[in-house]
N, C-alpha and C positions, 0 to 999 in steps of 0.2 A: 367495095367499101375499103378505104385505106385507113389502117390504124397507124398512127405515129406515136413513137416510143420517145419520151422525153428523158435525156440522160440525167438530168438534174432530180427529177423525181424518183428514179430508180436509185440514185445515189442516195437520196434522202431517206428511202425506204431502207435500205441495206445498213444505213449509218447507226451507230449506237445511240441509245436513248440518252444517255448521260455524257455530257462533253465536258472537258475540262479547258478551261480558259488559258489562252496562251500567255506566256510570260513577256510583258512588254517591258523592254529596257528603259532606264530612264533617258536614255539619249547616248549619241556617240561620244566615246570618251568619258562617260559618267562611271565612277568607280562603284564596285559591287557594294551592296547592303551588308554592313556588319551588325550581327546581332549583339546585343547588349546584356549582360547578365545583371540584373536588377537586385541580385541578394549580394553582390560585392560592394565594396566601398572604394571609389576612385579618388584621384588626387583633387579632381575639381569639386567632388562633393566635400571633401574635407575644408577646401578653401571656401566653398559657399558656407559650410557651416561656422567657420571661423570668422569670416567677414560679415555674416548676419549677427553673430554673437556680439562683435565688436561695434558695429553700427546700432545694435539695439541699446547696448549699454551706453554708448555715447547720446544717443536721441533720448532715453529715459533721463539720463543725468541733466540734460538740458532742459527738459520739460519740467523736472522736479526742482532744479535748481534756479531756473531763470523765468518759467512762464507761469506754471502752476503752484498755487500756495500750499502744496501738500509735501509732508515730509515723513509719512508713515512708512514703515519698512514693508508692510503687507501690501499696499497699493504700489511701491515701487516695484517690487517682486512681480505682482501681476501685470503692470504695464510693460516691464521688461520682457516677459515671456510673450505677450501679445505682439510686441513690436518684433521680436525675434521670429516668430512664425510669420509675420507678414513680409519681412525683408528676406528671409529664407525661401519663401515662395516666389518673390521677385527674381531672386539670384538663379534659382533653378529653372524658371521659365525661360531664360536666356538661352538656355542650351537644350531644353526637353519640351516635349509636347505636354498637353493638359492631363493625360492620364499619369505620365511619368511625375508630374507635379504633384498631383493627389497622392500618388504612392509615397513620395517622399515626404510631404506633410504627415501623412498616417505614420510613417516610419518614425519621424521625429517626435510625434506626439506620444506614441507608445514608449519609445525610449526614455522621454522626459518623465513620464509617469513612473516608470520602473526606477529611475535615477532618484525621483522624489521619495518613493518608499524607501528606497536604500538609505537615503540621507537622513530620513527620520528614524529609521531602526539604529544607524550609527550614532545619531545624535543622543537617542535615550541610552544606548548602551555607554557610550563615550562619556556622558554626563555622570552616570552613575560610578564609572571606573575613576574619573578624575576626582569627583569628590570623596570616593572611599580609597583613594590610593594611600594616603597616609596610615590608614589601618591596615591594608592589604599588604603594606611592605614589611611588617613585622611577622615573624614566624608564630609568636605567641597568639596571635589571632585565630590560627587553624589548630592550636593544641591547648587552648585554656578556655574555661568557661568565666562566667561573670559572678561567681559566687563570693570572691574574695576582693572584688573590684568595685570602686565608688565612682560617683560623677568627676571627681576632682583628681583621680589617678590618671597618670599618661598612658599613651597607647602601648607602652611596652609592657603592661599589665592587662590581663582580661583577654578574652576572645570570644567566639561564636562556635566553640565545639559543641556546647550543649545544643544549639540550634540546629547544626549540621546533623547530629545524631537524631534528633527528634524529626526533623524532615525527611530523612531517608526511611526511618521506621515508619512513619505514618504513610508515606506515599507507596512504601513497599506493602504493607498491610492492605492498603486501599486497592492497589494492582491485584493483589492476590484475590480480592473478593470480587472487583470489577470485570476483569478479563474473562474469567470462564463464564460468569452470569451474562456479561455483555454478548459474547459470542455465541453462546448457546441461544439467547433470546433472538439475536438476529438470524441464526439459522432457522428457529422456529418460525420467525415471520415470513421467510422465503419458502420453506419446505412443507409448511403445514398452514395452506390458505384457508381461509374461513371467517365467519363473523368474529370469532375469539381473536383471531390473529388482527383483524382490522381494529378491533377494540384496544389491543396492547399497542399497535402503532400509534393510535390517536394518543394514548396516555403518555407514551415515550416522547412523541413531538411536543405535547404539553409541557412535559417535564424539562424539556431541553433548555426553556426561558426561565426555570426555578432560580429565584434570588438565592444567593448563597446565605443569607441570614435565615431564610425560611428552613433550609437544610439544616443549618445548626440548632436552631430552635426545635425542629422536629427530634433531632437525637437528643437534644438536652432534656425534652418533655419525657421521651419514651426510655432511654438507656440510663438516665441520671436521676429523674425524679420518681418516675413510676417503678422501675426495676431496682433502683436503690444504689447503683454503682457510682463511684467517685469519679470526678475528673481526671482524664488519662489520655495518653496517646492513643488508645483503641478506641475510644469515643470520638477523638478528632478523626480518626481513620474512617470510622463508619459514616461521619458526615461529609467527609470527602468522596466516600463512595457513592453516596446518595447524589452528589453533584456529577460525578464523573460517568456514572452508569448510563444516564440518558444519551450522553455525547458519544460513548462508545457503542451503543446500540444503533444509534441513528446512522453514524457513518459506516459502521460494518454491515447495515443493511444495504445501504447504497452501494456499496463495494460488491457485496455478494450477487445484488441484482444484474452487475455488468459482466459476471462469467457467462460465457456463450452457452446456449443451450445445447449446441451440438456436442460439446464435450461431456455433459451429463447423458445424453442420448446414446453415445457411443460406450460410455460406461454400462448403462442399463443393457444394451446389446451384448455386452460381453458377459453377462451375467450377474453382475454386481448388485446389491441391494441399494435401497436409498440411503441409508446412513453410512454404508461402505463408500458410497459415490461422493457423499459429503465430505468424508474423513480424507480420502485419496484423491479426489478430483478438485472439488469446490474450493476447499480450505487452502490447498497448496497453490491453486491458481490465484487466488486472491490474497496471497501471504503479504504482497507489498502494501496493498491497500489497507488490510487489516492492520498492519503495523502502524501505519499513518493514523488509523482510527485510534488505537492505544495511545499514540503519542498526543494526539489532540485532547484525550481526556486527561492524560496526565498533565499537560499544560494548563489545563482549567483548573485542577485540583491542587497543584503544587503551589500556586501562588495565591491562595485564599487566605483571608485573615480572620474575618469574622466567625466562620464555624469553629476555627480552632480556638478562637479566643473564648468562646461559650462552652467548648466541651473540654478542652485540656488544660486552660488556665495557664498562667505565667509563671516560669521558674527561671531563677538565677543559676542555678547549678545543673550539673549534668544528671540526667535520669535516664539510663539505658533500658529501663523496665517499662514497655508501652501499657502493661496492664494497670499499674498502680502509680499513683501520683501524678502531679502536674507535669507536663513535658513541653518544653519551648520548641519553635519552628522558626526557620528564616524569615517567612514573611511577617509572623508576629514579632520576631526580634527587630525587624526594621520599623515596624509600626510603634513599637515602644522605645526604641533607642532615639529615633530622629524628633521624638517629642521633647527631649531634654534640652535645655538652653546651653548646655557645654558643647563645645567644638568638638571635644573628643568623642563624646557620645554620638554626636551627629555622624562624625566620621566613621564609627563603628557601624552605625546604622545603614549607611551608604555602602560601606563594605559588605554587609550582609545581602544588600540588595544586588551588588555585583556578583557575589558568589551564587546567589541564587539563579541569575541569568546564566552564569557558566554551567551550572548545573544542568538547566534546562538544554543549553546547547549539547552538553554531553550527552544528554538522553536522546536527542535527535540524532546524533551522530551515530550512537549505538544501534538505534532503530534502522538507520539507513544501511549500516553493514550488516544487520541480521535480516532484514526484509526488503532491502532495497532491490534485489535482482528480479529481472523480469520472469513471467511464469515459464517454467521448463529450463530457465539457464542454473547451470551447477557449478559450484565453485570447483578447484583443482582436487581437493580431497574427496569431495562426493563424485567426481569423474573418475577419480582413482578406484573407489569403491565399487563403483558400477561395473568398471571394466574387470575387475578381479571377480566380482560376483557373476558376470557373464562368462568368464573362463571356467569357473566352477562349474555353472550350469551346462555349458558345453561338453565339459569332461564327463559329467555325470549322464547326460544324454547318451554320449558315445558308448560309455561302458554298459549301461541298459541295453542299447542296441545290439552289442556284440554278445552280451549275455543272452539275448533273445534268438539271435541267430544260432548260438551254440545249442539252445534247447531245442530248436526245430530240426537241426541236422542230426543230432546224436540222442534218439529217444530209445532207451533200452526196452526190448520186448521180454515180458515176463510169462511162463507157461501158466495156463489156467487149470486149476485143479477140478475135482470132481464137485459138482454142487455150486460153483462159483458163477456168477453172473459173466456174461458175454463182454468183451471189451467194445469199444466203439467201432474198431476197425475190422471186427470179425464177422463173417457172413452168417445170416440168420439160416436155421434149418439144418445146420451141421452139429451133431452132438460130439462134443470134444471131450467130455469126460464120462459118459454113461457106458454100461456094459455093451460090449461089441462095437464101440467107437473106436477111433484111432488111438485114443488114449489107453484102451484095453487091448489092442491088438486086433480086434475084429473089423469086418468091412463096415465102411460108412455107407449110410443110407443114401439112396439117390434122392436128389432134390425133386420136388414135385415141379412138373411143367407149368409154366404159366399160361393160364388161360387166354385164348386170343381175344383181343378188344375187337369190338363190332363197330364198324365204321358207319356213320350215319349216311344215308342216301345222299346222292348229290341233288342239290336243288335245281329245279327247272329253270 
């Protein structure tokens, strides 16, 4: 019997089970493929954007001026945008494949939406500044109130000082009430789960959409009618707190949920308790998000008019006491001043609106400076304090170790008197202080020999 061995079968058996395909070149003389970075912007991309925008503008102008019987600005803008996207896709397809065309269209769409939102924000802010620039140009607008100013007086008289002071005091009191209550409630919802926590979360979500007039009526009915207090800045701050509290709780709850559970588990493993972990791990980790939550609540309450109108009243003069008497705010001043038919009063109203937006922007900047760092990121001053604390800890531990070594190497041996207990290093069975012992000069008794231990018999 003859056995024939096929080399191909043996080679196939010894070959690896996974084979990598060979790289097939495009052909002789073909250049090597160059990878393109899709995140960067090239010259031809800029030319495609400019060309598509110019062609879309010309096509839309032709359609609305010669072909279509439409002249609405909104329709012109919509047709212009659609034509731009179509022409941009055609221009990109001349140099790229289908996936690159879709990526470029998505990128253009996202950037156009961002530009639209930015344009809307600039339009709102710019309109208020342009309409109120006449009042903002005078220094008395920031240093005087409206107690001695009438509708026919020029812009060189009167100002919004009373509204600025009222807004700062009301929002300050509201934040002093809202921030500790909101953060404590958010921590409770995350750290103490149960039926009551679910009930509180449901109530908070329902109060998020609470109308501002309802909050004002609630404080007006309880604080002013039932308890008998007068209209004041404190009542307005309470109404603003009712509106701000659900926003702060809901946003803080979402932020605290994002803290990794491994951080809390590591704190528990080191021996920290639940509330110690919350104070030193959870809250510092979620600092940036909690700051954003407070700013969202502040932005909700600082621009409200109806609760302030119901609870604080309207005052033309400066009232720095928030507990007694009516007190003005910037939103309420804007509402009351733009209702006058005089141009000077309308300019003062728009000046108050621009000042309010500037105040909100300042609060956002301060919040980003205070809580905008990532978790664990320290400032230069904090890093310097940490380094100094580490140096002090190292010196203290070195001094403690040196003292311990000195105590171990130099231990004084004190003589034991009669009747005193034996030291830990002295042998038992030796009388150091009795009559006849070494202390009295007599011979020491012999130690009793130890009894021999009986070994168990070996097992078979």
